[in-house]
FIMILUM-24918 format. One record per residue (C-alpha): x, y, z; residue number from 0; residue in one letter. Coordinates in steps of 0.02 Angstrom, whole numbers, m for minus. Each point is the difference from the previous one (the first is absolute). Example, Ala and Ser with C-alpha at 12.3 -4.5 7.8 and 13.67 -1.06 7.14 Angstrom:
% residues 2
+--------+--------+--------+-----+--------+
:     px :     py :     pz : num : residu :
+--------+--------+--------+-----+--------+
:    615 :   m225 :    390 :   0 :      A :
:     69 :    172 :    m33 :   1 :      S :
+--------+--------+--------+-----+--------+
This chain:
% residues 101
+--------+--------+--------+-----+--------+
:     px :     py :     pz : num : residu :
+--------+--------+--------+-----+--------+
:   m120 :    159 :   1001 :   0 :      D :
:   m106 :     26 :   m154 :   1 :      E :
:    135 :     81 :   m107 :   2 :      K :
:     62 :   m103 :   m149 :   3 :      P :
:    188 :    m30 :      6 :   4 :      Y :
:    124 :    m42 :   m136 :   5 :      K :
:     96 :   m158 :     36 :   6 :      L :
:    159 :    106 :      5 :   7 :      S :
:    m78 :    104 :    141 :   8 :      D :
:    m25 :   m158 :    101 :   9 :      I :
:    180 :    m56 :    m31 :  10 :      Y :
:     60 :    173 :     53 :  11 :      D :
:   m100 :    m10 :    161 :  12 :      E :
:     69 :   m173 :     41 :  13 :      I :
:    179 :     60 :    m33 :  14 :      A :
:    m27 :    155 :    108 :  15 :      K :
:    m62 :   m105 :    146 :  16 :      N :
:    145 :   m121 :    m18 :  17 :      L :
:    123 :    144 :     m8 :  18 :      G :
:     70 :    m54 :   m168 :  19 :      I :
:     19 :     83 :   m169 :  20 :      A :
:    m68 :    m82 :   m155 :  21 :      I :
:     67 :     32 :   m173 :  22 :      K :
:   m133 :    m34 :   m130 :  23 :      P :
:     62 :    m69 :   m165 :  24 :      I :
:    m71 :     91 :   m150 :  25 :      K :
:    m39 :   m127 :   m135 :  26 :      I :
:    m32 :     70 :   m174 :  27 :      P :
:   m184 :    m13 :    m45 :  28 :      W :
:     33 :   m104 :   m157 :  29 :      I :
:     83 :   m136 :    106 :  30 :      F :
:   m151 :     m1 :    114 :  31 :      C :
:   m114 :    m23 :   m151 :  32 :      Q :
:    106 :   m143 :    m68 :  33 :      I :
:      4 :    m84 :    171 :  34 :      A :
:   m189 :     18 :     15 :  35 :      E :
:    m26 :    m88 :   m168 :  36 :      K :
:    122 :   m139 :     49 :  37 :      I :
:    m92 :    m17 :    167 :  38 :      D :
:   m167 :    m15 :    m89 :  39 :      Q :
:     68 :   m130 :   m122 :  40 :      F :
:     85 :   m106 :    133 :  41 :      T :
:   m158 :     13 :    105 :  42 :      G :
:    m98 :    m80 :   m142 :  43 :      M :
:    126 :   m143 :      8 :  44 :      L :
:    m32 :    m19 :    186 :  45 :      G :
:    167 :     76 :     48 :  46 :      Q :
:     37 :    142 :    119 :  47 :      Y :
:    165 :     92 :     10 :  48 :      H :
:      1 :    120 :    146 :  49 :      R :
:    129 :    123 :    m66 :  50 :      Y :
:    m76 :      9 :   m173 :  51 :      V :
:   m171 :     30 :     79 :  52 :      H :
:     66 :    137 :    115 :  53 :      V :
:     91 :     90 :   m141 :  54 :      V :
:   m160 :     m8 :   m103 :  55 :      G :
:    m99 :     74 :    144 :  56 :      E :
:    120 :    144 :     27 :  57 :      T :
:    m57 :     76 :   m164 :  58 :      G :
:   m167 :     41 :     83 :  59 :      H :
:    m48 :    114 :    140 :  60 :      Y :
:    m59 :   m115 :    139 :  61 :      I :
:   m118 :     77 :    127 :  62 :      W :
:    m63 :    m72 :    162 :  63 :      C :
:   m161 :     59 :     79 :  64 :      D :
:   m140 :    m62 :    112 :  65 :      T :
:   m149 :     35 :   m115 :  66 :      I :
:    m43 :   m184 :    m33 :  67 :      K :
:     13 :    m45 :    184 :  68 :      A :
:   m111 :    148 :     43 :  69 :      Q :
:   m132 :    m52 :   m127 :  70 :      K :
:      6 :   m188 :     30 :  71 :      D :
:     25 :     m7 :    189 :  72 :      F :
:    m43 :    173 :     66 :  73 :      G :
:    183 :     25 :     48 :  74 :      Y :
:     38 :    170 :     75 :  75 :      E :
:    185 :     41 :     21 :  76 :      P :
:     41 :     68 :    171 :  77 :      K :
:    185 :     43 :    m19 :  78 :      I :
:    112 :     67 :   m137 :  79 :      S :
:    122 :   m102 :   m102 :  80 :      L :
:    142 :     87 :     90 :  81 :      Q :
:    m65 :    m43 :    174 :  82 :      E :
:    m45 :   m178 :    m50 :  83 :      G :
:    171 :    m31 :    m75 :  84 :      M :
:     84 :     68 :    157 :  85 :      K :
:   m105 :   m112 :    112 :  86 :      I :
:     29 :   m153 :   m110 :  87 :      T :
:    188 :     20 :    m14 :  88 :      I :
:     18 :     35 :    187 :  89 :      N :
:   m101 :   m158 :     37 :  90 :      S :
:    109 :   m103 :   m117 :  91 :      I :
:    157 :     68 :     83 :  92 :      K :
:    m69 :    m31 :    175 :  93 :      K :
:    m42 :   m181 :    m46 :  94 :      A :
:    177 :    m26 :    m63 :  95 :      G :
:    m57 :    m39 :   m176 :  96 :      L :
:    111 :    127 :    m85 :  97 :      L :
:    182 :    m35 :    m34 :  98 :      D :
:     81 :    169 :     34 :  99 :      E :
:    176 :    m20 :    m67 : 100 :      K :
+--------+--------+--------+-----+--------+
């Protein structure tokens, strides 16, 4: 759909469709800022450290929307995030691609 979603909303929707509970870790903002600076510095050196990058990103609100796809490609969403996630996860389960321990 056309609504912008926070990344945490998407994670929540995935968890709901998988029938699991997620427990977000709250990282103090100052640690996120430090990690972001380290990530920028190591990036200038041609290095990438996944966990440092992710911690740096968590200090920001990350939104996902379809505005660019609508402008660039004429994309028109036909279903909601909730319905799309349900269809996707059910397809993955049906194809046997999900390890349900």
